[in-house]
N, C-alpha and C positions, 0 to 999 in steps of 0.2 A: 436601654431596652429591659422591658418588663417581661419576665416568663411567669405564666401562670399554670401550676399543677392543678388537676381536677377539673381541667376546662371543659369537659364533655358532660358534667353534671349540671344539677340545677342552679347551683350557687355560681360556679365557675363558668357555666355558659352564659349566664346573665352578666357577669362581670366582662367577658371578652366582647360581648355584644355591645356593652356600654363603651367599652375602651374603642372598639372599632367605629362606632357611631361619633365618638369624640376626636377620631383622627389620631388616636394614640397608638402606635404600632406595639405590637406584643407578639410572644411566642406562646402558642398554646400546646400544652403537653396532655397526651392522652395514650393509655396503653395499647389502643387498638385504632389503626388507621381509618377503618370504617366509621368511627365516631366523629370524625373531622367535620365540622361544619363551615364550608367556606364564607369569610367575612373578608371586606377590604382591610387591609393593614395587618390582618392576623396571619402568621405563619405556624402551621400546624406541624408538629414533630412526635415521634413515637418514643416512648421510654417507660420504662417499668421500675418502680422503686424496689421490688423485691429481686431485681437483677441489677446490682450496681454497675455492671460493665455497660449497661444501655444508657448510663449518665455520662459517659466520656464524650466531652466536646458539647455537652447540652448548654453549659452556662457561659459558652464564648460570647462575649460582647454584652452579657446581662449584668445590670446594675442592681436590679430589685427582683425579688421573687416573692410571688403570692403562693403560700403553701396551704394546700387542702388536700385531704385524702378521704376516703370512705371511712365508716366506722368498722374498721377490720380488726380482728384479733391482735394482729401485729402492727396496729397503728402507730404506737411509739416508736418501734424499730423501723418502720418505712419512712416515718418523718425525720427521725435522726439521721437517716442515711442521707435524705435529701439536704438537710442542714450541714451536714460534715462535708459533702460534696460541693455545696456552694461555698462554704468557707474556704475549702482548698482552691476553688477556682477564684477567689478573691471577689466575690460578690459583695456589693457595699451593705445591702440591707434586705431583711426578710419581714414580710408581713404574714403572720400566721393566723388562720382562722381556728380559734381554740373554741372554749366552751364556757359558760358560766358554771362554776363551781370545780375549776379545774384546780386540784389541791394534792398534796402529798398525804393528807389523812382522810380523803373522801373514801367511801366504800363502793362507789360505782367505778367500775374498770375503766369506762370512758373518761372519766374525770381524771383518774390516776394516769392515764395514757397521755392526756394532753398536757398534765403537769410534767411528765418525764421529757416530753417534746419541748415544752416551754423551757424547762430548765436546761437542757441541751442547746437551745437557741441563745439563751441568756449568756451562757458560757463561751459562745462560739467566737466572740469578738467582733461579730458583725452588729450592724444597728439593728434593732427589731422593734417590731409593733405586734402586740397581742389583741386580736380583736375576740371578744368573749359574747356572743349573742346567746339568747335562751333557746327557745323552740321555734322553729320555723312553721308557718302556716301549711306550707306545702307538704310536711312530713305526713299530713293526713292522707295524702293521695297513695301513700305506700299501704296504706290500711284499707284502700277501697275495696278490694277483692273480699277480704274477711267482713267488711261492713255489709257488703251486699249479700254474702252468703249467710250471715248470722244475724243481722238485722241489728247490730250493736257495736258500740266502740268500746273496747277493753282497754283500760289505762290504770295507772296506780295513783293518779292524781285525785279521782272521785269528784268533788265539788270544788276542789281546790282552784283559785284562779291564778293562771299562768300568763305573764306578759308576751304573748306570741308575737312573730315579727314576719313580714313579708320578705322574700329574697329580693323582691324588686325595690323594696323600700332601703335595704342595707348596700345594695350594690353601689350606688353613688358615694356612699360613706367609704367604701373599699376603694373606689376610684381615687377619691380625695386623699386617702392616706398613702396610696401607692404614688401618687403625684408629689407628695411631699416627704416621702420616705427616706431620700437622700439627706435631709436636713433634720431628721428626727433621730435622737439617739435611743430613747426608750419611750414607750407608750403603751398602756394597757387601757383598752377602751371597751368597756361593758355596752353592749347595744340590746335594748328590749323595745317593745311594742306599747301598748297602752299602759300607762302607769298602774292602773286598777286591775288589768288583767282580765281575762275571761276563762270559762272552763273548757273542757274540750267539746263537750256537747254543744255549747254556744258557739265555738269555732266552726264545728261542722255545720250546723244550721246556718251561719252567716256566709259561709263559703258556699252552700249549696251542694255538699257533698253527702248527703244523707242519702240512703236507700230509697228508691221511689216510693216503696211501699210502707217506708217507716211512719210511725205515727209521732206524737209528742215524745219529748225527751224525757225519760225518767232516771234518776240517779239513786237507786234504792240502797247500793253498796259502796262503800268508800273506794273501791278499786275497780269498778266496772261501771260504764255508762251504758244504759239500756234504751233501745228504741222499742217500745211496746207495740 
């Protein structure tokens, strides 16, 4: 049995939809029962990694865990809680959604948090797989209110080219890895989109997420994309 953390989010939601459509039974974990989306073969359960007691019995009959949490300040601690509970329940393998740049010397808190969780997983004794995507195209949706209000996209990348990836493109890879996780010992997989990358402004234009009143995209400052 596969257990999916983060099943109510953009990435986890796509994953359980694909598992369901493929006839693969799974347990979908969410912090709130109201977030459950009925799907054939998917059993929803409520648990909160910030409350370890809520994990009691969660891993019964589970052989593989897909581990994903939001970018919470305590992300490392929350994921390590899940890893330790899975190991104690004799789960065979964990597939962790990490991030490109996870490292012990990164200056980015999210990269450091992913590294700490990865290190705990590697030391857990379970089989493990790290998936390290770059930036998801869907992330721009969280900026939509500010874009509509200010008519610009603010980012630290300027005209730097980034290999964005769509969650709907990466989910089949997650499913494949989950299906073979029982026979994988160690795997780190970096997943990106276009090899040459695109800028954030190009991404927004291509996805049609620009403000209706926005004109041509101008990038006069290395950290800000403006719509004039």
